[in-house]
N, C-alpha and C positions, 0 to 999 in steps of 0.2 A: 802680711802676715808672713814675715820671712821665719824660717822654722818650723812652719806648720804642715802637714802634708796634704796631699789632694784630697784624701777621704776626710780630715778633719775640717778643710774649705767647704765641702760638701755638705757637712754637718751644720756649719755655723749659715752657709746658703739656705739650708732647709729650716734652718730657725727663723731668719729673716721671710722666708715664705709664709713661716708658720703663722708668723706674728698679724700677715695680711688676712688670715683665713679666721682670726679671733675666738675659734674654739679651740682648746686645748686637744681633744679626741680628734680633731683632723689632722694632727701631726702625723701620727701612724700612717693612715692610707695616703697621705700627701707624700710622705719618704716613699713610699712602696711604690706609688706611681711614676714618679721622678727616678727611683731606683730601675724601674723596670723600663723607661722608656731611654734611658741610658746603657742599660747592659746589651753588647752584642745580642742580636737575634734576628732573623729576618720578618718578624710579623712583632706589631707594636699595637695589636690589639689585646683585649684584657686576658682571654684564656691564655694563650701562650706568655705573657708576661707574668701571671698568677704561676704557671707552672716554673718559670726561672726563679720567682721569687721564694717558692715556699713549695718544694717538689712533693712535700707530705702533706700538704692540705691544699689543695689545688682549687677545690671548691668552695672552703671556705674564704681562702685568699682572692677568689674570683670574685665573691659578694662583696667582699670590703670595697675592692676597685669599683663595682660597680653601684653599689651604694653611693661612694664617695664622689664618682664624676657624675653618675645620671641623676640622682636624686638631692643631693646636701646641696644647700642654696649659699653658697659663698660668691664673693664678689670675683669674679674676674679680673675687671680693671683692678683690683687691690692688688691682684698676685702679678699683674702685668708692672705695674708701677714699682711695685719691688724688684721685681726681675730687670726691667732696665736700670734702677738706682742702683744696683749692684754692678752691672755689665757696663753703662756707659763710661765711668771713672775708669775703669781698664782699658776701654777703647781709645781714648782721650788721651791715653797715655802715647799711642802711636798716631797722634795728628788729630786735630781739631776734626768735629763733625763739618761734612762738607755740602752733603746734600739730603731732603728726604724725599724718599722714593715712594710713591702712590701707584699702587697695582692690585689685581684680583689674581685668584689661583683657583683651579678646579680640582674638583674630588670625583672620580666617578662614582656611580652610584644605580643600582638596579631597582625598580618599581617606581612608586609613586608618593610613598608614604614617609621617607625621611624628610626631615625639616627642608623645604625650601629645594628639592629635587626638580629639576626641569630641564629639558629640550634647551641646550645653551651651549656656547665656546667652553673648550674645557681643554686646557694647556698639556695636560697629560697625555690626552693621546692625540693632539693636535688637528682637532675637528670638533663641529658641534656633536655633543652627545648628551646621555640622560646624567644630568650629575648636579652636586652641588657647587657654589662658586662663593668665594667670602672675599672682603677688602681688607688689604692690610697695607698700611703705612710702615716703613722702617726709616729709620737713621744710617746714614752711612759714611765712612772716614773714607780715606784712599786706602785704609786698612781693612777696613773691615765695617758688615752691616749686621743690622738686628731688627727684625721686628718689632714695634713699640706700640701697634694698634691691630686690631683683628676683629673685624664682624659678618655674618654671614649677609648675604645677599637675598632678600626675599624677593622673589619674581612676584609679578604684578598677578597672576593669577592665585598665588598662595596666598598673598595678600589679602585677597578678596573673598577666601573659602573659609568660612568661621568654624566648619568642621574640622578641617585639616590644621588648621592654625590650633583648635584647644586640645587634638590627638598629641598635638606636638609640642605643645607647651609653648608656644610664640605670644610674647607680654601683649596684652590687650590692647595698651597704649601704641604700638607698634603699626604704623602705616607705612604703605608702599614708599620707598626710597630709592631715586637712582644709584648706581653707583658712585657717580661723582658728589651728589651731597652725602652719601656716607664718608666717604672723603674728607669731604670738607669739614665734616663735624668732626672726623678724628684730629685734624689737624688743629680746630680751634681748639679742641681740648689738651693736647699737646702742646701748643703756646700759652695757654691758662696754667699747664703744670712747668713752664719754664724749661722746657725741656732745650737742649740746645738748637739752634736752627740752623739751616743751609738751603741755598736753591732747592725749589720743588720740582720734582722730577716724574713724567708720566708719560704714558702711551698716549694714541689719539683717541681710545675709548673716552678718556678724561681730557686730552687736550682741546679735542674739538666741542664739548661744551664751554660755551662761552661763560656760562654761570661760574663755572669753578675756574677760569681763569681770573674773573672780574673778583670771583669771591678771594682768589689768593692775594691779588692787589688788594683787595679792601682792608683784608688781613697786614697788610705790609710786607709780603713775601715774592719774591722773585720766583722765576720758575723759567725750565726749560721743557716744552710738554710737545707730545709727538702732534701730527694732526695729518688729516688724509690729503691726497693730491688733488684731491677735488673741492676742498675748504677755500673758499675766498679772501683773497688780500686784494689793496689796492696798491697796484704799481709805484715804484720808490717815486716819492715826491710830488705823488697822487692822494687824494681826500675826496668823499663826500662832496656835493655841492651846498652849499650854506641855505638855509629855509628860504622859502619862496618870498617874493616880495608881498606886501600885505594887499589883500583887493579892497576894494571902496566898503564892505561888509564882511562882517564875524569876525572872530579873535586873529590875529597875526601870528604866522605860521612859524612853531617852532623845533620841527624835526629838520635834519637834513634830507639830503634828497638825490636821487640820480636822475638821468635821464637816457636814451637811447644811447648816446654817444660818449657818455660818461657811466661806466660801470667796473665794478672791480673784476677781476682773471681770477681761476682758479690758482693755486698754488702751483701746480704741475706745468699749466702754461706760461707762467711767470720762469722758472725754473728753464724750459727748453727754452726759453727765448733770450737767455743770459748768453753775451759774449763767450768766446774761450779763455777771454782773459780774466774772467770773475772766477774761475775755476782755480783749485789751487789741490794739490796732494798732500796731506796732513797724517802723519802718526799719531794715533793717539794714547796707546798702551802697548807693549809687550807679552803678546801670544804665545800659546805652546810651541809655537811653531814661525816665534819669531815676531817681526812688529805688526800690530793690525793697522793699514794703512788705506783710505779710500780718497777718492776725491769731493771737494766739497765748495759751495759758493754761500755767500750770507748777502743779503739787503736788507736795509731798511723799509718795513712797508707797516701799513696799518691793517688789523682785522676788516674785512667785511661783512662778516654772516651779519643777517638782521639790521644792521647798523643802521638801514632808514627808521627805525624806532627810537634813536638816539637825537636829543638834543645838539650834540655835539658830535666830532669826529672821535674814534677812539686815539689813544696813544701810540705814537710809532714804537716799533720793537723789530728785533731780528728775525726775519725768516731762514732758517740754516736749511740746506738743501744738502742733499746727500745722493751722488750720480758717479757709481763705481764706471770704470772706464771700460769695463767688459758688457755693461748693462747699455739698452736700445733708449732709456728714459731715466730720469730720476727714481730713487727707491723710498728714502725715508724725508721726512718734511718734519721740523720742527719750529714752534713759537716762544720765544725767548724775550721776558723780561730784564737780562741782564744790561750791565751798563752800556752806553754806547762804545766807548772805549776800549771794550774786554777784547783781549787777545783772541785772536779765532781757534788757535791752538788750545788756549784753556776753554772757550766755549764747547768744542769740539769733546773734550775730555769729560767735561762734565755732563754733556750730554749723553753720552754713549757709558757715564758710571750707571744708569741701570743695569748691567749686567750683573751686578751685585746680586740684586734681588733674584735673578733665576737661580743664581748657586745657593741662594738661602733657601730657596725653595725646595731645590733638588736635596739639599741635606735634610731638610726637615721632614722630606718626606720617604727618603731612603733610609737615614738613618735614624728618626726619632719617632717615625709612626704618625707623622702627620695627618696623612689620609686614611690609617689604618682605625679609625671610631667607627662600631658596629651598631651605634644607638640608632635611635630617629629623632630623637628630640631637640631641641632647642638649648637647653640649659647644657644638656650634655656633650653637643657639640663643640659649646662654646669655653665648658672647663678642660676639654680635653687638647683643645688648639693653645688654649692660655697655658697649659702644664709643658705642652710640646715646648711652646717658646720659652718659657721658664726653663726647661733645660737646655734649650741651645744657647740660653743668654749664660749660664755656667759654663759650656763648652769657650762660646768667645771670651769671658774673662780668665776662663784658665790657658787659651792661647797667647792672649796678652802677657803671661808672664815669663812664656818663652819669646822666641826670637819671632821678629813681626810675621815671617813666614810659613813659621812651625805650624802645623795642623795637624795635632795628637789624636789619633783614632780609638787609645786605651780607655776602657770604661774606669769612671774614678772607684767605682763599686765591684766586686768580684761576685760573679756567677754562681748559685748553686747546682748542683748537676741537675739535669732533668731528668726524669724518670724515664728507663730503660721501656721503649713500645709505646710513648706518648705522643701523639700525632695533634695538635691544634689545628683548629679550623684555619685553611688557608687563604679564605675568601671574605668579602664582607658578607652581612646575610642582608639578602634581597631588600630592597624597599626601606 
């Protein structure tokens, strides 16, 4: 797009998104909403955005945005597809896609009527709180990352409450689904759409679910996933016992087994039993205050969780352990199906690449209003998130036009003046 201004590129991009909406009358509210998200401003809920977009007709503009996001029945996945088709080629100009990152993020919320709200862990406040939570999958290169799938997690109590579901517009065929199952479904869809693949990264919420790890392997994907220190593994060179010998009666036993003297151990126990020679100091990237370095060890193990239901042992994989010299015990653990001959520094660098998703969440929430949606419904929640990610995709593509380390902050559009004395609401509507 040589010779094309940033504003012109923005209009071209909006045209691509508008094609995904199918109806021409949705282009104007699409343009208004994405422009509002990209304009400077502390709050990116509808009322303050309407004031920035059209100071002389705030109420009318607010109603336009409200109808488009909360009521209009357009396809979120189509918009997300158009956004990533636009941004991914720009990202790949600075390096190949190296990882798919799975995570979930929380949105603090008061009351109990906003779709999916419940007492659960919320990263924004760093503790269990009343919030909504959504599962995302992002693609990452060494230069940039971008969320490419997003879906609200519906807690079990919500999924079993017909009245609240109906009021919030939750699809009738949507059953309770665990977070790792949502992530696996997202990954399956991305594979079908031939999104460039990479090693899958996730924290222990996902890594401790053997169904998630086994699902990734069945899809032909490698992973580096966090696990808890209590997760069981077999010591290097060990495996469950073979099936018992056949007795005189009954069917021959098929399942592997354990006995009192032959048991897996917790990852923490194994880590603390390793000799000092197993540990190495490794620097995985440069931070704002110099190189980021810690102490690591890795061993080949077989995951042990409930393998007594299996007919054969699980394959060996890497157990990667981090134990900073200043700590009394190991602090982090990962299981990985990366190749047996992978260099330790490469394995660690990839495991640590998940820092990018935290940066994405921070920018989406602070700059693009990812957590500012004030509605209560399923449709509005997902429409708002999809448009935030679409706006972020445009920024990623713009950064790719500059040097790999540039981070432009100037909006692609200019804001009209806000009326004197206007005071938008500064907090989300309760419930």
